C-alpha positions in Angstrom: 70.3 116.9 91.5 69.9 115.8 95.7 70.8 111.7 94.5 73.9 113.3 92.8 75.4 115.3 95.8 74.5 112.1 98.0 77.0 110.2 95.9 79.4 113.0 95.9 79.2 113.1 99.7 79.9 109.5 99.5 82.8 108.9 97.2 84.4 112.1 99.3 83.8 110.8 102.9 85.7 107.7 101.7 88.4 108.9 99.7 88.8 110.8 103.1 89.7 107.5 104.9 92.9 107.1 103.0 95.3 109.1 105.1 98.0 107.2 105.2 98.3 107.1 101.3 97.8 111.1 101.2 100.9 111.1 103.7 103.0 109.2 101.3 101.5 111.1 98.4 103.0 114.1 100.1 106.5 113.0 100.7 106.6 112.1 97.0 105.3 115.1 95.6 107.9 117.3 97.9 110.8 115.0 96.4 109.4 115.3 93.2 108.5 119.5 93.1 111.8 119.9 94.9 113.6 118.2 91.4 111.8 120.1 89.2 112.6 123.0 91.0 115.9 122.2 90.9 116.2 121.3 86.9 114.8 124.5 86.3 116.7 126.4 88.4 119.9 125.1 86.4 118.4 126.1 82.9 117.3 129.4 83.9 121.3 130.3 85.6 122.9 129.3 82.0 120.3 131.8 79.7 117.3 133.3 82.4 115.9 135.3 79.0 115.8 132.5 77.1 112.5 131.2 78.8 108.4 132.8 78.8 108.2 132.8 82.2 110.4 134.2 85.1 111.8 131.2 87.4 109.5 132.8 89.9 106.2 131.8 88.0 107.2 128.3 87.0 108.4 127.6 90.9 104.7 128.8 91.5 103.7 126.9 89.1 105.7 123.8 90.2 104.6 123.8 93.4 100.4 124.6 92.2 101.3 121.7 90.2 102.1 119.5 93.2 100.0 120.9 95.9 96.5 119.9 93.2 98.0 117.0 91.7 94.9 114.8 92.5 92.7 117.5 90.5 93.9 117.5 87.6 96.3 114.2 86.9 94.3 112.2 84.4 96.1 108.6 85.7 94.1 109.3 88.3 91.0 107.4 87.5 88.5 104.6 89.1 89.6 101.0 88.5 86.3 100.3 90.1 84.8 101.7 87.1 86.6 99.8 84.4 86.2 96.7 86.3 81.9 97.4 85.9 82.3 97.1 82.3 84.5 94.4 82.4 83.0 92.4 84.7 79.4 93.3 83.8 78.5 94.7 87.1 77.6 98.1 85.2 74.0 95.8 84.5 73.5 96.7 88.6 74.4 100.3 87.7 71.6 100.4 85.1 69.0 99.1 86.7 69.3 102.2 89.3 67.1 105.0 88.6 70.2 107.7 87.5 71.9 108.5 84.6 75.3 106.2 85.0 77.0 109.3 83.2 76.1 111.9 85.5 76.7 109.3 88.4 80.0 108.2 87.7 81.2 112.0 86.8 80.1 112.9 90.2 82.2 109.9 91.8 84.9 110.8 89.7 85.3 114.7 90.8 84.2 113.8 94.4 87.6 111.6 94.5 89.7 113.7 93.0 88.4 116.8 95.4 88.7 114.3 98.8 92.9 113.5 97.3 93.5 116.8 97.0 92.0 118.1 100.5 94.8 115.6 102.3 97.4 116.6 100.3 97.5 120.4 99.2 98.2 122.3 102.8 101.3 120.8 103.8 102.6 121.3 100.1 101.2 124.7 99.9 102.6 125.0 103.1 105.6 124.9 103.2 106.3 126.0 99.1 104.9 129.2 101.1 108.0 129.7 103.1 110.5 128.3 101.3 113.0 131.4 99.8 112.2 133.3 97.0 112.4 132.3 94.0 112.1 128.9 94.4 109.0 128.8 96.8 105.0 130.0 95.5 104.0 133.5 95.9 100.9 134.7 96.4 98.3 135.4 93.1 99.7 138.6 91.5 96.0 140.5 92.4 92.8 140.0 94.0 91.6 139.9 90.0 93.9 136.8 89.3 92.8 134.8 92.1 89.4 135.3 91.3 90.2 134.1 87.7 92.4 131.5 89.2 89.6 129.7 91.6 87.4 129.6 88.2 89.9 128.0 86.2 90.9 125.5 89.0 87.4 124.7 89.0 86.6 124.1 85.2 90.2 122.7 84.9 89.0 119.7 87.3 85.6 119.3 84.9 87.4 119.2 81.9 90.3 116.0 83.3 87.1 114.5 84.6 85.3 115.0 81.3 88.0 113.9 79.9 88.1 110.4 81.6 84.9 110.1 81.2 85.8 109.3 77.6 87.9 106.9 78.4 85.8 104.7 80.5 82.9 104.9 77.8 85.1 104.0 75.2 85.9 100.8 77.4 82.1 99.4 76.5 83.6 99.2 73.0 87.1 97.1 73.8 88.1 94.4 75.3 90.6 95.7 77.3 90.8 99.8 78.7 94.5 99.3 79.2 95.3 100.9 75.5 93.4 103.4 75.5 94.1 104.2 79.1 97.5 104.7 78.2 97.7 106.7 75.3 95.0 108.8 76.9 97.0 109.6 80.1 100.4 110.0 78.2 98.4 112.4 75.8 97.5 114.0 78.6 100.6 114.5 80.5 102.5 115.7 77.2 100.1 118.4 75.8 98.3 119.7 79.6 101.8 120.9 80.6 102.3 118.5 83.2 105.7 117.6 81.9 106.8 121.1 80.8 104.4 124.7 81.1 103.3 125.3 77.3 104.8 128.3 77.3 108.2 126.8 77.0 107.1 124.8 73.9 108.0 126.3 70.4 105.4 129.4 69.3 104.5 127.2 66.8 103.6 124.6 68.7 102.3 126.1 71.7 99.6 127.9 69.9 97.9 124.7 68.6 98.3 123.1 72.0 96.5 126.4 73.3 93.1 125.8 71.5 93.3 122.2 72.4 91.2 120.7 75.2 94.5 119.3 77.1 95.2 123.4 78.1 91.9 124.1 79.5 93.1 121.7 82.1 95.8 122.2 84.6 97.2 124.7 82.0 94.8 127.7 82.6 94.4 127.6 86.4 98.4 127.1 87.1 99.4 130.4 84.8 96.5 132.3 85.6 98.1 132.0 89.6 101.7 132.6 88.5 101.1 135.8 86.1 101.8 134.1 83.0 98.1 134.3 82.0 96.1 137.9 82.8 93.5 140.4 81.5 92.0 139.4 78.1 93.9 136.6 77.9 92.8 135.0 81.1 89.2 134.9 80.1 89.8 134.2 76.4 91.6 131.2 78.4 88.4 130.1 80.6 86.3 130.2 78.1 87.9 127.6 76.3 87.6 126.0 79.1 83.8 126.0 78.9 83.9 125.2 75.4 85.9 122.2 75.8 83.8 121.3 79.2 80.8 121.4 77.1 82.3 118.9 74.0 83.5 116.9 76.3 80.7 115.6 78.1 78.5 116.2 74.7 80.8 113.3 74.1 80.4 111.4 76.5 76.9 111.5 76.7 76.4 110.4 73.2 79.0 107.5 73.8 77.4 106.4 76.9 74.0 106.3 75.2 74.9 104.4 72.0 76.3 101.8 74.6 73.6 101.9 76.7 71.7 100.9 73.8 74.3 98.0 72.8 75.8 96.9 75.6 75.6 92.9 75.9 76.3 91.2 79.4 77.0 87.7 80.0 77.3 85.5 83.2 75.5 83.6 85.4 
């Protein structure tokens, strides 16, 4: 465990060095978040009763999504890992007395957390002082705050486990680009990145809530905004644990198969 914690600390420290990129990202996320708030404001003005979440809950959802974008976005994958697989440098990784899956998983989590730490506070502070209902409120209860924290941790682990599947599948393809684009597009649409899952038709929403995509950002952001509470919130957290276990197991099985069949050529 200590060796993986060392990888986490090294990757986390490295991620904290990119302050200029973080500043640019903060500005982009402010603009994008403000644009989303204005779009939803126009829809709510037309018919406030037609939506499953209040405008205040939706705005909190949007600002949290922007503040913790680095934690939950599937497109935030490490090109270094893809290159390592494609150019054969993965052979050096296999010589280390480490589990490659666990090492890459730890690095990926550290990379996401470091980027989120640099970006989240300015967005949260500004969103907190934006006048209601366009800003962000505090959690609806202490219980919601605890469940939100648990959902955040589980959510980033589920996203990372999903991205690990994309990395491992690269062992079996000529290029990772196709799988990567399909995976990212699926997450963007089905995880609530574009619109919150409650806004989908009921028949579609009930299916989406059972899929691994809903176990990513959907759960913690809806718990914080008050849209998920009580038994429904606990059930959603249990589904997060279930999908985390399934995705990690699938990733490890595929990695085991890849390690047995990998062929590295070069001079």
